[in-house]
C-alpha positions in Angstrom: 0.0 0.0 0.0 1.6 3.3 -1.0 1.7 6.1 1.5 -1.2 8.6 1.4 1.2 11.5 2.3 4.7 12.3 1.3 7.0 10.7 3.8 9.2 13.3 5.5 11.2 11.2 8.0 12.2 7.6 8.8 12.3 5.9 12.2 14.3 2.7 12.6 13.9 0.1 15.3 17.3 -1.2 16.5 17.2 -4.8 17.6 16.6 -7.3 14.8 16.0 -4.4 12.3 19.3 -2.6 11.9 21.4 -5.1 13.8 21.3 -8.8 14.5 20.9 -8.1 18.2 17.5 -9.9 18.3 19.3 -13.1 17.4 21.8 -12.4 20.2 19.0 -11.7 22.7 17.4 -15.1 21.7 20.7 -16.8 22.3 21.1 -15.1 25.7 17.5 -15.8 26.7 18.0 -19.5 26.0 21.2 -19.5 28.1 19.5 -17.7 31.0 16.8 -20.4 31.0 19.2 -23.3 30.4 21.1 -22.3 33.6 17.8 -22.7 35.4 17.0 -26.0 33.6 14.1 -24.4 31.7 13.3 -24.2 28.0 12.7 -21.2 25.7 9.6 -22.0 23.8 8.6 -20.1 20.6 5.4 -18.8 22.4 7.5 -17.1 25.1 9.9 -15.7 22.5 7.1 -14.2 20.5 5.7 -12.5 23.6 8.9 -10.8 24.6 10.2 -9.7 21.2 10.2 -5.9 20.9 9.5 -5.3 24.6 11.6 -3.3 27.0 14.1 -5.5 28.8 12.4 -5.2 32.3 9.1 -6.3 30.8 10.7 -9.1 28.7 12.5 -10.5 31.7 9.5 -10.3 33.9 7.5 -12.2 31.3 10.3 -14.9 31.3 10.1 -15.1 35.1 6.3 -15.4 35.2 6.2 -17.9 32.3 8.5 -20.4 34.2 7.7 -19.2 37.8 11.4 -18.6 38.3 12.8 -18.0 41.7 14.8 -14.9 40.7 14.4 -11.2 39.9 14.6 -8.9 36.9 17.7 -7.3 38.4 19.5 -10.6 38.6 18.6 -11.6 35.0 19.5 -8.1 33.7 22.9 -8.4 35.2 23.5 -11.8 33.7 22.2 -10.5 30.3 24.7 -7.6 30.4 27.6 -10.0 31.2 26.6 -12.4 28.4 26.3 -9.5 25.9 29.7 -8.2 26.8 31.1 -11.7 26.0 29.6 -12.0 22.5 29.1 -8.6 21.0 32.6 -8.1 19.8 32.5 -11.1 17.5 28.8 -11.7 16.8 27.3 -8.2 16.2 26.6 -7.3 12.6 24.3 -5.2 10.4 21.1 -6.8 9.1 21.0 -7.2 5.3 20.5 -4.0 3.4 20.9 -1.7 6.5 24.0 0.1 5.4 22.8 0.8 1.9 19.4 2.0 3.0 20.9 4.4 5.6 23.2 5.8 2.9 20.4 6.3 0.4 18.2 8.1 2.9 21.1 10.4 3.8 21.7 11.1 0.1 18.1 12.1 -0.3 18.3 14.4 2.7 15.5 12.7 4.6 16.0 12.9 8.4 16.1 9.7 10.4 15.9 8.6 14.0 16.0 5.5 16.2 13.1 4.4 18.5 14.1 1.3 20.4 12.9 -0.7 23.5 16.5 -1.1 24.5 18.2 1.2 27.0 20.3 4.2 26.1 23.6 2.8 27.3 23.2 -0.4 25.3 21.9 1.6 22.2 24.9 4.0 22.3 27.3 1.0 22.7 25.8 -0.7 19.6 25.8 2.4 17.4 29.2 3.4 18.6 30.8 0.2 17.3 29.8 1.3 13.8 30.1 5.1 14.4 26.4 5.5 13.6 25.1 7.7 16.4 26.0 11.1 14.8 24.1 10.0 11.6 20.7 10.1 13.4 18.8 13.2 14.2 17.8 11.8 17.6 17.5 8.5 19.5 14.6 7.5 21.7 15.0 4.6 24.1 12.9 3.0 26.9 14.2 5.7 29.2 12.3 8.3 27.2 8.9 6.8 27.5 6.4 5.6 30.1 4.7 2.9 28.1 6.8 0.5 25.9 5.8 -1.1 22.6 3.2 -2.2 21.6 2.0 1.1 23.1 2.4 3.9 20.4 4.0 6.4 22.8 7.5 6.1 21.4 6.4 6.7 17.8 4.1 9.6 18.7 7.0 11.2 20.5 9.2 10.6 17.4 6.7 12.4 15.2 6.5 15.2 17.7 10.3 15.6 17.7 10.4 15.7 13.9 7.6 18.2 14.0 5.5 16.2 11.6 2.3 14.2 11.6 2.7 10.5 12.3 1.3 9.7 8.9 4.3 11.5 7.3 6.8 9.2 9.0 8.0 5.8 7.9 8.6 3.3 10.7 10.7 0.2 10.0 10.1 -2.7 12.5 10.9 -6.3 12.7 8.6 -7.5 15.5 4.8 -7.8 16.0 4.9 -5.6 19.2 6.9 -2.9 17.4 4.8 -2.9 14.3 1.6 -2.6 16.4 3.1 0.4 18.1 3.8 2.1 14.8 0.4 1.3 13.4 -1.4 2.5 16.5 0.6 5.8 16.2 -0.7 6.3 12.7 2.7 6.0 11.1 3.5 4.4 7.7 4.6 1.1 9.2 6.7 -1.4 7.3 7.5 -4.8 8.8 10.9 -6.4 8.1 10.7 -9.7 9.9 13.6 -12.2 10.2 14.0 -15.5 12.0 11.3 -16.2 14.5 9.5 -12.9 13.8 8.5 -14.2 10.3 5.6 -15.9 12.1 4.3 -12.7 13.7 1.0 -11.0 12.9 1.7 -7.7 11.1 -1.9 -6.7 10.6 -2.1 -3.0 9.8 1.4 -2.7 8.3 1.6 -1.0 4.9 3.8 -3.8 3.6 5.9 -6.7 4.8 9.4 -6.5 3.3 11.8 -9.3 2.7 14.8 -7.3 4.0 15.9 -3.7 4.1 17.0 -4.2 0.5 13.3 -4.5 -0.6 12.7 -2.1 -3.4 9.3 -1.2 -2.1 10.9 0.6 0.8 12.8 2.8 -1.6 9.7 3.3 -3.7 7.6 4.5 -0.8 10.3 7.0 0.2 10.7 8.1 -3.5 14.4 7.6 -3.4 16.8 5.7 -5.7 17.9 2.2 -4.6 21.7 1.5 -4.7 23.1 0.5 -8.0 
C-alpha cells in the first residue's frame, strides 16, 4: 500500500532491524533459562520480542515461575552480551545501503528502540552511527513501551510532523503494532522467529531492508 502522504522522515527500530541483536537476545534468553533448567519455547519468544528489557525479563520469570528477579537476570544478560558482542554483532542485510540512500536524499532519520540508552549507544558506537541520526529514543524516554504507540508519537513530535508523514521500520509484532497505532506508515521487516508474527495494519511486509518497495515508498533511488 503506497503512503497517502509524502514521507518526510524515517524511524528505525534497532534490535533485529538494523542489527542482529534480536538473534543475540534469543541466544542469551535461551542461556539464562538453560542455567535454570528451563526451555525457551517459541510462544515465550514471540511475547517478549520488541518489549523493553524489564518487561521481557518479567515475562520470562512469570512464564516459568522462576525464583529470581529482573535485576538478577538483567545483570546476567549484560555480562553475556559483553562476551559475545565483539565477534557476533553485525548489520542486518540492506541496512547500510538504506541508511546511505536516505542520507543522500536528505531525509531525516531517527531510532526508536525498546533497549536502554547505554546499550543503544554502545551498539551504534561500534559502527560510528550515532551522529548520523537526528535523535534517538529509548525505553528511558517513555512511560509505556511497545506495543503502546507512545515512542512513535514522540518521534513524530520531535520531527515536527504528523505520524502519517513518517515511515517506521520494525521487525517485531509488538513494534509494528506500536507504529500502526501511532498512525505511522509502518513497514514490517521480519527475520528468523518474527517471520511468524502478525503484522496486521502494516503497509507492507518487506523481505529485507534491501526491498525495493521501501525505496519506492520514500521516493528515493535504490543502490546501483
